C-alpha positions as CSV (number, residue, x, y, z in Angstrom):
1,X,128.2,213.3,6.3
2,X,126.9,214.2,2.9
3,X,125.5,212.2,-0.1
4,X,124.2,213.1,-3.5
5,X,120.9,211.7,-4.8
6,X,119.3,212.0,-8.2
7,X,115.5,212.4,-8.4
8,X,113.8,209.9,-10.6
9,X,110.2,209.8,-11.7
10,X,107.5,212.4,-11.3
11,X,106.3,211.7,-7.7
12,X,107.8,215.0,-6.3
13,X,106.5,217.4,-9.0
14,X,106.4,220.3,-9.1
15,X,109.0,220.9,-6.3
16,X,111.5,218.3,-7.7
17,X,111.9,217.0,-11.2
18,X,113.5,213.9,-12.6
19,X,117.2,214.6,-13.1
20,X,117.5,217.1,-10.3
21,X,120.6,216.4,-8.2
22,X,120.2,216.8,-4.4
23,X,122.6,217.3,-1.6
24,X,121.5,215.2,1.3
25,X,122.8,215.6,4.9
26,X,122.9,212.6,7.1
27,X,122.8,213.4,10.7
28,X,122.5,217.0,11.8
29,X,119.2,218.3,13.0
30,X,116.3,215.9,13.3
31,X,113.8,215.6,10.5
32,X,110.7,217.8,10.9
33,X,107.3,217.6,9.3
34,X,107.6,219.3,5.8
35,X,111.2,218.3,5.2
36,X,112.1,216.6,2.0
37,X,114.0,213.4,2.9
38,X,115.7,210.4,1.4
39,X,114.9,207.0,2.8
40,X,115.6,203.4,1.9
41,X,112.4,202.0,0.3
42,X,110.9,199.7,3.0
43,X,110.3,196.9,0.5
44,X,113.5,197.4,-1.6
45,X,116.1,198.6,0.9
46,X,118.8,199.1,-1.8
47,X,116.5,201.7,-3.5
48,X,116.5,205.2,-2.2
49,X,113.3,207.2,-2.3
50,X,112.8,211.0,-2.1
51,X,109.7,212.0,-0.2
52,X,108.2,214.6,2.0
53,X,108.1,213.9,5.8
54,X,104.5,214.5,6.8
55,X,104.2,213.4,10.4
56,X,105.9,211.0,12.8
57,X,104.0,208.3,14.7
58,X,105.0,205.3,16.9
59,X,106.0,203.3,13.7
60,X,108.2,206.0,12.2
61,X,107.8,208.7,9.6
62,X,104.8,209.0,7.2
63,X,106.4,209.9,3.9
64,X,104.4,211.2,1.0
65,X,104.9,212.0,-2.7
66,X,103.9,215.6,-3.6
67,X,102.4,214.3,-6.8
68,X,100.0,211.6,-5.8
69,X,99.0,211.0,-9.5
70,X,102.5,210.2,-10.7
71,X,102.8,206.9,-12.5
72,X,104.3,204.3,-10.3
73,X,104.2,206.5,-7.2
74,X,105.0,204.7,-4.0
75,X,104.9,206.2,-0.5
76,X,103.5,205.6,2.9
77,X,100.0,205.2,1.4
78,X,101.4,202.0,0.0
79,X,103.8,200.7,2.7
80,X,102.9,202.6,5.9
81,X,105.2,204.6,8.1
82,X,108.9,204.3,7.4
83,X,111.0,203.3,10.4
84,X,113.5,206.0,11.5
85,X,116.4,203.6,10.8
86,X,115.5,203.7,7.1
87,X,115.8,207.5,6.9
88,X,119.1,208.2,5.0
89,X,119.1,212.0,5.4
90,X,117.4,215.4,4.8
91,X,117.6,217.2,1.5
92,X,119.5,220.5,2.0
93,X,119.9,221.7,-1.5
94,X,119.2,221.1,-5.2
95,X,122.4,221.9,-7.1
96,X,121.7,220.6,-10.6
97,X,120.6,221.8,-13.0
98,X,122.1,225.2,-12.2
99,X,119.0,227.0,-13.4
100,X,117.1,225.3,-10.5
101,X,119.7,225.8,-7.8
102,X,117.9,226.1,-4.5
103,X,118.4,225.9,-0.8
104,X,116.0,224.7,1.9
105,X,112.8,226.5,2.7
106,X,110.2,227.4,0.2
107,X,112.3,226.0,-2.7
108,X,111.0,222.6,-1.7
109,X,107.4,223.6,-1.0
110,X,104.7,221.3,-2.4
111,X,103.6,223.9,-5.0
112,X,107.2,224.2,-6.3
113,X,107.2,228.0,-5.8
114,X,110.7,229.4,-4.9
């Protein structure tokens, strides 16, 4: 199954920018460390968050923002590991804006380099 998510805020700079539209795959291969994922915010379940999966522990996935200095940034440093059941999917492509079209791999590296 597929879903579209729009990036908001600056927490994933430089890899992802506010306004980027992402294609997210639900199901498929399991999440791996380094993947960019979409999860339900643990404290506000109706709010999706876009973060990088860093590692998995007994409580779930540790999800981090690439830009720890972003205003209003919230990630596992604030709410702990995110239970697996709250992971909504793995980002497989950025398709908007067209000038930033990218597929998985280095396109979503922490330094934003394609």
